[in-house]
N, C-alpha and C positions, 0 to 999 in steps of 0.2 A: 504494500500500500504506500506508494510514493506520494508525498504531499504536494499540494499545488498552491501557487500564490493566490488562486481564486477561492480557496477554502474559506467558508464563513463560520462564524461562531468561535468560541474558545476552544483551544486545542493544545495538546501536548505535542511538541515538535522535537525531533531528534535525528541524529545521523547514525547510521549503522551500515557497516560494510560498504562505505562509499555512496550510500543513497540516503535521501531524506525521507522521513516518515512522519505521520501525524495520527493522533488519536483524539476524538472529541472529548471535551471536559464539560460536565454539567455541574450545576450548583450542588446537587446531591453528592457528586464525586468529591467536591471540595470539602463539604461538611464531613464526609467519611475520613478524608485525609486529615482534617483538623482534629477529629476525635482520636485518631491513631497517634498523632503528634503529641496531643495532650497527655496521653497515658503511657507512652512508650519510653519516657525518660529522656535524659539529656545526651548530647546537645540537640535541641529541638530543630534548629535549622538543618542540621545534618540528617536527622531522621526524616524530615519532610522531603528533602532532595533525594535521599536514598530511596524512599518509597516511589517518588516520581521516576527516578532512573530505573528502578526495578520494573515498574509498569511498562516503561519503554522497552526494556530488555526482554521481558516476557512476551510482549506484543510482537517484537521483532522475530520471535521464534514461532509465530503463527497462531497464538492464542487470541481469539476474538472476544475479549472480555473487557468490560468497562474499567476505567481507572479506579473507581470506587470499589468494585468487586475485587480487583487485584490487590488493593490496599488491605481490605478486610480479610482476605485469605492469608495475608502475611502477618498482620499485626495481631498478636494473640489477645491483647486486652479487649478487642472488639470483634474477634473472629467467631462467627456462629458455631463453628466446629468445636469451640471450647465452651459453649453455653451448656447449661445443665442437661440438655438433651442431645448435645453434639457428640459426634463419634470420638473425637480426640479426648474430650473430657471423660466420656464413658470408658475409653481405653485406659486413661490414667487412673481412674477410680478402680478399675479391675486390677491394675498393676499394684496399687497401694494396698488393696485387699489381699492380694497374694503375699505381700510382704508383711501383712499384719500391722500396717501403719495406720492406726485409727486416727491419730492426731493429724497426720498428713492428709487423710481422706476428708476430714472435717475442714481443713484449711482449703483444700482444692474445691470442695463444694461451695464454700463461701466465695472463693475467687470466681467460680463459674457464675454464680448469681450476680456478682458485682459486674462481670463483663456485660451482662444484659443491660444493666443500668448505664454503663459507660457508652455502650453502642447507641444509646438513645439520647445522649447529652445534647441539648440544644446549643446552637452557636453562642447565644448570649451568656451561657453558663461556663463557657471555656475561658481559660485565663487570657489576660491581655497579651502575655508573651506569645502564646500559641496563635492568637488572632493576628498579631503583627507579623509573625513568621509566615503565616499563610497569605496574608495580604501582600507582603513583599514578594513572595514567590509567584503569586498569580499576576502581579502587575509589573513584572520585569524589574523590580527594585533590588533583587538579590540573584545570585547565581550559586551553584552548588559549591559548598566548601570542600567537598570530597568528590571530585569528578570520577565517574566510573564505579562508585560504590553501588552494589545491588543487594547487599546483605548487611545486617547488623545484629548484635546481641549483647546482653549485659556483660560488663567487663569483670564481674566478680570472679575471683581466681578459679574455683572448681568448675563453675559453669563455662567459663572461657576455655579452659583446658579440655573439658570433655567435648564441647561443641567443635573445637578445632580438630580434635582427634577423629571425630565422625566425618568431617568435611575437609579432607586434605587438599581438595581441588581449590579451596578458597585461599585468597592471598590477602593478608592484612594490609590495610591502607592506613598510613600514619596521618591522623588529622592534626597532630601537633598539640592535642589537648590532654593527653595522658589517660591513665586508667583510674578507676575508682568506683566505689559503691554508687548505684543509681545512674551510672553513665554507660553508654553503649560504645562498642568498638565496631569498626566498619570494614567491609571486605568487598573485593571483587572476585570474579571467577577467572581462573586461568584462561587466557585467550580472549577475554572480553574486551571489546573496544567500543563500548557504548559511549557516546560523547555528544557534546553540544545540546544537551537536553534543556529545553526552555518551554515556557507557557506563552502563547500568543493570545491576545484579546481576552485576558482573564478577568478584567474589571467586571464584566457582565455576569460572571458566575460566582462572585463572592457571596456567601450566604447573607441573607438579610434578616430583618426582624421577624419575617413570617416563617422562618425556618426554625421553629421552636416546638416543643411538645405542648399539647393542650393544657392550658392552665399554668404554663410555666413562662415566665418572662425574666427580664434582667435589666439592670441599669445600663446606661450608655457607658462607654469607656473612653479613655484619653490616651492617645498615642503622642509621645513627645515630638515636638516640632510642628511648626505651622503647616508644612506641606502634608505631613501624615494626618494631621487633624482634619484638614480639608478633604483629603481623600476618603477618610472614614465617615464623613458627615452623613452621606446618604444611607449608611448602614444603621445609624443610631436614631 
């Protein structure tokens, strides 16, 4: 699917194997991305761009799936497969039962229920930091801090080492921000040359005040700087 200068509407645009591609972006896709960024941990700008780059990478391999669907399939905090009735959650519960880990099972059940809530978080309830990260990405005010990254996971020692052992084809990308609790590390796949990922015409798909749950609202928010405040005005 090679992109065209005549394409209309917001779209994710990228270069792959010497060709340009594009994928439509809807307001619902952006809200899903924002929810993932809110709950996946720091650094949020790198998480946002890695998810966009991953969507481009997966689409380049022939999967005709929306940006939002690709994001939720990867981001565990909002992934339906990890909801109380989701298969990944049920598999994890079965594993914990085999181990006799009752405390672990209770914790996983609580996390599963929390994922349902997180996946329904309205735009107005997301943090100012997340909304600014999304706004900047959608409006061309930022670019990827980790070009080529298509994977991330928590940098906690045991998790990091076990995940790396399972995925030897992944290459760690140094973002220059170090390791630590609550922070993600970022990877590319060997041979991946995904690049020049950007969003075009993204102003029109930024979630607005109407993209909230029934009966849920929220106050306006302030983004530092006159230009940012003006850009946000139509959302508040």
